[in-house]
N, C-alpha and C positions, 0 to 999 in steps of 0.2 A: 644594712639599714642605717647603722650609726654613721656611715660615711655620707649618706644622703642627708641626714639631719645636719651634719657639719657643713655640708655644702649649702643647705638652705639657710643656716645661721650666717655663714659668711656672705651669702648673697643678700640677706636681709640687712646685715650690718653695712655692707657696701652701698646698698640703696639708701639706707638711713643717712649715711655720711654724705652721699650725693645730695639728698634733700636738704640736709642741714646747710651744706655749702651754698646751695642755690638760694635757700631762704635768707642766709646771711648776706649774700651778694645783693639780693633785692632790697632787703631792709637797709643795708648800708647806703645803697643808692638813694632810696627814699629819704633817709635821714640827711644825707648830703644836700639833696634838693630842698628839703624843708629848712635847713639852716640857711641856705642861700636865699630862700624866700623871706625868712625872718630878717636877714640882713638888709634886703631890698626895702621891705615895708617899714621896718624900724619903729612902728608904733607899739605902745605898751599893750594894747588889746590884741594885736596880731601875735606878739611875742608870747602873751599869756595863753592864747588859744593854741598856738603851735607848740608851746612848751609841753602841753599835755600829750599831744601827739608824739612829740619827740621822746618823751619818757616811755611811751608804749613801744616805740622802736627799739630803745635801749633795753627794755625788758625782754623783748624778743631775742635780741643778740645775747643777753645773759642766759636765757633759757637754752639757746643753742649751745653755749659753752657747757652748760650742765649736761646736756645730752651727749656731747662729745666725751666728757669725763665718764659718764655712765657706760658708753660704748667701749671706752678704753678698759674700764673695769671688767666688762663682760669678756672682752678678748683676753685680758690677763687671766681671768678665772678659767676660761676655756683652755688656755695654754698651760695652766697649772703653775705659773711662775709666781714667785713671791716678791719679785722686784717691783720697784715703783712706790707709789704713795700708799700709805696705809689708810684705812677707813677714817681714822681720826684726823690724819693730814688732809684728806679730801674734805671732811667736815669743816676743818679750820679754814681752808681756802674758800669754801662756799660761804662761810660766815663773813670772811673778809670782803668777798664780792658783794654780799648783801649790805654790809656796812658802808661800802663806798657808794652804793646806790642811794642811800639815805642821805 
Protein backbone atom coordinates (compact mmCIF):
# COMPACT_ATOMS: atom_id res chain seq x y z
CA UNK A 1 0.00 0.00 0.00
CA UNK A 2 2.89 2.40 0.76
CA UNK A 3 4.26 1.76 -2.71
CA UNK A 4 0.94 2.80 -4.24
CA UNK A 5 0.97 6.05 -2.23
CA UNK A 6 4.51 6.77 -3.43
CA UNK A 7 3.50 6.15 -7.02
CA UNK A 8 0.53 8.45 -6.62
CA UNK A 9 2.73 11.14 -5.09
CA UNK A 10 5.25 10.83 -7.89
CA UNK A 11 2.48 10.95 -10.50
CA UNK A 12 0.96 13.98 -8.79
CA UNK A 13 4.29 15.79 -8.65
CA UNK A 14 4.96 14.93 -12.31
CA UNK A 15 1.57 16.25 -13.32
CA UNK A 16 2.04 19.39 -11.24
CA UNK A 17 5.41 20.05 -12.90
CA UNK A 18 3.89 19.56 -16.34
CA UNK A 19 1.12 22.02 -15.47
CA UNK A 20 3.61 24.54 -14.08
CA UNK A 21 5.75 24.32 -17.21
CA UNK A 22 2.71 24.65 -19.45
CA UNK A 23 1.42 27.66 -17.50
CA UNK A 24 4.86 29.27 -17.62
CA UNK A 25 5.12 28.79 -21.37
CA UNK A 26 1.69 30.31 -21.98
CA UNK A 27 2.31 33.19 -19.59
CA UNK A 28 5.73 33.92 -21.09
CA UNK A 29 4.23 33.94 -24.58
CA UNK A 30 1.41 36.28 -23.51
CA UNK A 31 3.87 38.59 -21.75
CA UNK A 32 6.06 38.73 -24.86
CA UNK A 33 3.07 39.58 -27.04
CA UNK A 34 1.94 42.23 -24.57
CA UNK A 35 5.35 43.91 -24.53
CA UNK A 36 5.41 43.90 -28.34
CA UNK A 37 1.97 45.51 -28.42
CA UNK A 38 3.07 48.12 -25.89
CA UNK A 39 6.05 48.94 -28.09
CA UNK A 40 3.82 49.27 -31.18
CA UNK A 41 1.25 51.51 -29.53
CA UNK A 42 3.68 53.62 -27.56
CA UNK A 43 0.99 55.80 -25.97
CA UNK A 44 1.08 56.44 -22.24
CA UNK A 45 -2.49 55.19 -21.73
CA UNK A 46 -1.74 51.91 -23.54
CA UNK A 47 1.43 51.40 -21.52
CA UNK A 48 -0.44 52.10 -18.27
CA UNK A 49 -3.23 49.68 -19.14
CA UNK A 50 -0.87 46.99 -20.37
CA UNK A 51 1.47 47.50 -17.43
CA UNK A 52 -1.17 46.25 -15.02
CA UNK A 53 -1.72 43.16 -17.15
CA UNK A 54 2.02 42.59 -17.47
CA UNK A 55 2.43 42.73 -13.69
CA UNK A 56 -0.19 39.98 -13.33
CA UNK A 57 1.72 37.82 -15.82
CA UNK A 58 4.93 38.35 -13.85
CA UNK A 59 3.12 37.44 -10.63
CA UNK A 60 1.95 34.23 -12.28
CA UNK A 61 5.53 33.38 -13.22
CA UNK A 62 6.68 34.12 -9.67
CA UNK A 63 4.00 31.85 -8.19
CA UNK A 64 5.10 29.05 -10.48
CA UNK A 65 8.66 29.49 -9.18
CA UNK A 66 7.32 29.17 -5.64
CA UNK A 67 5.42 26.03 -6.61
CA UNK A 68 8.58 24.47 -8.03
CA UNK A 69 10.46 25.23 -4.80
CA UNK A 70 7.65 23.64 -2.77
CA UNK A 71 7.66 20.54 -4.98
CA UNK A 72 11.42 20.28 -4.63
CA UNK A 73 10.98 20.46 -0.86
CA UNK A 74 8.39 17.68 -0.96
CA UNK A 75 10.68 15.48 -3.02
CA UNK A 76 13.60 16.18 -0.73
CA UNK A 77 11.49 15.38 2.33
CA UNK A 78 10.21 12.18 0.69
CA UNK A 79 13.74 11.05 -0.07
CA UNK A 80 14.85 11.91 3.46
CA UNK A 81 17.84 13.90 2.30
CA UNK A 82 19.18 16.88 4.18
CA UNK A 83 21.01 18.31 1.16
CA UNK A 84 19.96 21.52 -0.47
CA UNK A 85 18.42 24.68 0.88
CA UNK A 86 17.28 25.03 4.45
CA UNK A 87 13.89 26.52 5.26
CA UNK A 88 15.52 29.81 6.22
CA UNK A 89 17.45 29.91 2.93
CA UNK A 90 14.22 29.31 1.00
CA UNK A 91 12.53 32.09 2.99
CA UNK A 92 15.42 34.42 2.21
CA UNK A 93 15.18 33.65 -1.52
CA UNK A 94 11.42 34.16 -1.40
CA UNK A 95 11.88 37.53 0.32
CA UNK A 96 14.46 38.58 -2.28
CA UNK A 97 12.06 37.67 -5.08
CA UNK A 98 9.28 39.67 -3.46
CA UNK A 99 11.57 42.68 -2.99
CA UNK A 100 12.59 42.62 -6.65
CA UNK A 101 8.91 42.65 -7.65
CA UNK A 102 8.24 45.83 -5.72
